[in-house]
C-alpha positions as CSV (number, residue, x, y, z in Angstrom):
1,X,-0.9,-25.4,-8.5
2,X,1.0,-23.3,-10.9
3,X,0.0,-20.1,-9.2
4,X,1.4,-21.4,-5.9
5,X,4.7,-22.5,-7.6
6,X,5.2,-19.0,-8.9
7,X,4.0,-17.0,-5.9
8,X,5.9,-18.9,-3.2
9,X,9.3,-18.1,-4.5
10,X,10.7,-15.9,-2.4
11,X,-8.2,-9.4,15.7
12,X,-10.0,-11.3,17.3
13,X,-8.1,-13.8,19.5
14,X,-9.1,-16.5,22.0
15,X,-7.2,-18.6,24.5
16,X,-9.9,-21.3,24.7
17,X,-9.6,-24.8,23.3
18,X,-11.5,-25.5,20.1
19,X,-15.1,-26.6,20.9
20,X,-17.0,-26.5,17.7
21,X,-17.8,-23.0,16.5
22,X,-15.1,-20.3,16.5
23,X,-15.2,-18.1,19.7
24,X,-15.6,-14.9,17.6
25,X,-18.6,-13.1,16.3
26,X,-19.7,-14.6,13.0
27,X,-21.2,-11.9,10.9
28,X,-23.3,-13.4,8.1
29,X,-24.4,-10.9,5.4
30,X,-25.8,-11.8,2.0
31,X,-24.8,-14.9,0.1
32,X,-21.2,-15.5,-0.7
33,X,-20.1,-13.8,2.5
34,X,-17.9,-16.8,3.4
35,X,-15.2,-18.4,1.3
36,X,-13.9,-21.7,2.7
37,X,-10.4,-22.2,1.4
38,X,-9.3,-25.3,3.4
39,X,-10.7,-27.3,6.3
40,X,-8.9,-30.5,5.6
41,X,-12.1,-32.5,5.9
42,X,-11.5,-34.0,2.5
43,X,-8.4,-35.8,3.7
44,X,-10.1,-38.5,5.8
45,X,-8.3,-41.2,3.9
46,X,-4.9,-39.4,4.0
47,X,-4.1,-39.3,7.7
48,X,-0.3,-39.4,8.1
49,X,0.2,-38.1,4.6
50,X,1.1,-34.8,3.0
51,X,-2.1,-33.1,1.6
52,X,-2.3,-33.6,-2.2
53,X,-3.6,-30.0,-2.9
54,X,-0.6,-28.5,-1.2
55,X,3.0,-28.1,-2.4
56,X,6.3,-27.7,-0.7
57,X,9.2,-25.3,-1.3
58,X,12.6,-25.3,0.4
59,X,16.0,-23.7,0.2
60,X,16.9,-20.1,-0.5
61,X,15.8,-20.5,-4.1
62,X,12.5,-21.9,-2.9
63,X,12.7,-25.0,-5.2
64,X,9.8,-27.3,-5.3
65,X,10.4,-30.4,-3.2
66,X,8.7,-33.8,-2.9
67,X,11.3,-35.3,-0.7
68,X,9.7,-37.0,2.3
69,X,12.3,-35.5,4.7
70,X,11.2,-32.0,3.5
71,X,7.5,-32.6,3.7
72,X,7.2,-32.7,7.4
73,X,3.5,-31.6,7.2
74,X,1.0,-34.3,7.7
75,X,-2.8,-34.7,8.0
76,X,-3.8,-35.7,11.5
77,X,-7.2,-36.3,13.2
78,X,-8.5,-35.8,16.7
79,X,-12.1,-36.6,17.7
80,X,-13.2,-36.6,14.0
81,X,-11.5,-33.3,13.2
82,X,-8.9,-33.3,10.5
83,X,-6.0,-30.8,10.5
84,X,-2.5,-30.1,9.2
85,X,0.4,-30.9,11.6
86,X,4.0,-29.7,11.2
87,X,6.8,-31.2,13.2
88,X,10.5,-30.9,12.6
89,X,14.0,-30.3,14.0
90,X,16.3,-28.0,12.0
91,X,14.3,-27.8,8.8
92,X,12.5,-25.1,6.9
93,X,9.9,-25.9,4.2
94,X,7.1,-23.6,3.1
95,X,3.9,-25.4,2.1
96,X,1.0,-23.8,0.4
97,X,-1.9,-24.0,-2.0
98,X,-3.6,-21.8,-4.6
99,X,-6.0,-19.2,-3.2
100,X,-7.0,-16.6,-5.9
101,X,-8.9,-14.5,-3.4
102,X,-9.6,-10.7,-3.7
103,X,-9.1,-9.0,-0.4
104,X,-11.1,-6.0,-1.6
105,X,-14.2,-8.3,-1.3
106,X,-13.1,-10.9,1.3
107,X,-11.3,-8.5,3.7
108,X,-11.1,-10.8,6.7
109,X,-9.0,-14.0,7.0
110,X,-9.8,-16.4,9.8
111,X,-8.0,-19.6,10.8
112,X,-7.1,-21.6,13.9
113,X,-3.7,-22.9,15.0
114,X,-2.1,-24.6,17.9
115,X,1.6,-24.7,18.9
116,X,3.1,-27.6,21.0
117,X,6.7,-26.4,21.0
118,X,8.3,-23.2,19.8
119,X,11.8,-22.7,18.3
120,X,14.1,-21.8,21.2
121,X,15.1,-18.1,21.2
122,X,13.7,-17.5,17.7
123,X,13.2,-13.9,16.5
124,X,11.5,-13.1,13.2
125,X,13.3,-9.7,13.0
126,X,16.8,-11.3,13.2
127,X,18.1,-13.1,10.2
128,X,20.2,-15.5,12.4
129,X,17.2,-16.4,14.5
130,X,14.4,-16.2,11.9
131,X,12.3,-19.2,12.8
132,X,8.5,-19.4,13.7
133,X,6.6,-21.9,15.7
134,X,3.7,-21.2,13.4
135,X,3.0,-18.8,10.6
136,X,0.4,-18.1,7.9
137,X,1.5,-16.3,4.8
138,X,-0.7,-14.5,2.2
139,X,1.2,-14.3,-1.0
140,X,0.1,-11.7,-3.5
141,X,0.1,-11.8,-7.2
142,X,3.0,-9.7,-8.3
143,X,6.6,-9.2,-9.4
144,X,8.6,-12.3,-10.1
145,X,10.4,-13.8,-8.2
146,X,9.6,-12.0,-5.0
147,X,5.9,-11.1,-4.5
148,X,4.6,-9.1,-1.6
149,X,3.7,-11.2,1.3
150,X,1.9,-10.7,4.6
151,X,3.2,-13.2,7.2
152,X,1.2,-13.7,10.5
153,X,3.3,-15.4,13.1
154,X,3.2,-17.1,16.5
155,X,6.5,-15.9,17.7
156,X,8.8,-17.3,20.5
157,X,10.1,-13.9,21.6
158,X,8.6,-10.9,19.7
159,X,5.7,-9.3,21.6
160,X,2.1,-9.7,20.3
161,X,1.3,-6.7,18.1
162,X,4.8,-6.4,16.7
163,X,5.0,-5.4,13.0
164,X,8.3,-5.6,11.2
165,X,10.0,-6.2,7.8
166,X,11.2,-9.8,7.3
167,X,15.0,-10.1,7.3
168,X,14.5,-12.6,4.5
169,X,12.8,-10.2,2.1
170,X,11.9,-6.5,2.2
171,X,8.7,-7.4,0.4
172,X,7.4,-9.5,3.3
173,X,5.7,-7.8,6.3
174,X,5.6,-9.8,9.6
175,X,2.7,-9.3,12.0
176,X,2.9,-11.1,15.4
177,X,-0.5,-12.4,16.6
178,X,0.7,-14.7,19.4
179,X,3.8,-14.8,21.5
180,X,5.4,-17.3,23.8
181,X,4.3,-20.7,25.2
182,X,1.4,-19.6,27.5
183,X,-1.2,-21.0,25.1
184,X,0.8,-24.0,24.0
185,X,-1.4,-27.1,23.4
186,X,-4.6,-25.1,22.9
187,X,-6.4,-24.3,19.7
188,X,-6.5,-20.5,19.1
189,X,-8.7,-18.8,16.6
190,X,-7.3,-15.8,14.7
191,X,-9.1,-13.2,12.6
192,X,-7.3,-10.5,10.8
193,X,-8.4,-7.7,8.4
194,X,-5.8,-8.5,5.8
195,X,-7.1,-5.8,3.5
196,X,-6.4,-3.1,6.1
197,X,-3.1,-4.7,7.1
198,X,-1.9,-4.6,3.5
199,X,-2.9,-1.0,3.1
200,X,-1.2,0.0,6.3
201,X,2.0,-2.0,5.8
202,X,2.5,-1.7,2.1
203,X,0.3,1.2,1.0
204,X,-2.0,1.1,-2.0
205,X,-4.5,-1.5,-2.9
206,X,-3.7,-5.3,-2.8
207,X,-3.7,-7.5,-5.8
208,X,-5.1,-11.0,-5.6
209,X,-4.0,-13.3,-2.9
210,X,-2.5,-15.9,-5.2
211,X,-1.5,-18.4,-2.5
212,X,-1.9,-19.1,1.1
213,X,1.1,-20.8,2.8
214,X,2.3,-21.9,6.2
215,X,5.7,-22.5,7.7
216,X,6.8,-24.0,11.0
217,X,10.6,-24.0,10.9
218,X,13.7,-24.2,13.0
219,X,16.6,-24.3,10.5
220,X,18.3,-21.4,12.4
221,X,17.7,-22.4,16.0
222,X,18.0,-26.2,15.4
223,X,15.3,-26.9,18.0
224,X,12.2,-29.1,18.0
225,X,9.0,-27.4,16.8
226,X,5.5,-28.7,16.4
227,X,2.3,-26.9,15.4
228,X,-1.2,-27.6,13.9
229,X,-3.3,-25.6,11.4
230,X,-6.9,-25.7,10.4
231,X,-10.0,-23.9,9.0
232,X,-8.7,-21.3,6.6
233,X,-11.6,-19.0,5.8
234,X,-12.0,-15.6,4.0
235,X,-15.0,-13.4,5.0
236,X,-16.6,-10.2,4.0
237,X,-16.3,-7.5,6.6
238,X,-19.4,-6.2,8.5
239,X,-21.2,-3.2,6.9
240,X,-19.5,-0.7,9.2
241,X,-16.1,-1.6,7.6
242,X,-15.5,0.7,4.7
243,X,-13.5,-0.9,1.9
244,X,-13.1,-0.7,-1.8
245,X,-14.7,-3.9,-3.2
246,X,-13.4,-3.8,-6.7
247,X,-14.2,-6.9,-8.8
248,X,-10.5,-7.7,-9.3
249,X,-7.6,-7.0,-7.1
250,X,-5.2,-6.6,-10.0
251,X,-5.3,-2.8,-10.5
252,X,-2.2,-2.0,-8.4
253,X,1.0,-1.3,-10.1
254,X,3.4,-3.7,-8.5
255,X,6.8,-2.2,-7.7
């Protein structure tokens, strides 16, 4: 977990409900084309508990926390499917786990999420309203204590496709994948080319994804929020996607 402790300081979309396989094209090249980071299937005996391979951080110093009131993320199960649920009013805790993934090889990131309630009036571009119903963060190896981060969000108010700098850190880029409550209660699959997103939003080549994290929060809006997360996958892009597939994503000079 030490990589997550250090790092966390700081498209193909579908509206259909989950029904087995993801409703996106699954390109399957040679072996090792798919890296499954987390599907939560190993937590069958931990329903209602915080997942042991994940860690929580809270407060502006992002201190490690094990307080039950902070760890409002729990394993849940529906029809034999295990997933991570976040539910809170007025709190903000990042939770994440080690990843150690090279985006130059595994360019695509795929997951599914579901929101039940969004923070009222939240806006990820406004420091006073900076809450997210659901968000997935890729935290890159880099400068202590504020590494570069890509944050993909399900926003209450920002339009889908919005890209902005986080008011919390100028080293975090926010990308809005979903907006508003129209798809509330439905599992939605996301697929992003995180490699290209990094190059476009930061410039240069990405270092290793040191951790993957999620945050569902409402410490600014003080409203009830609830969201679910599952099936975090990294994939190699199809052959028509031209990328630099260096063996290590550590050649960038972090500034």
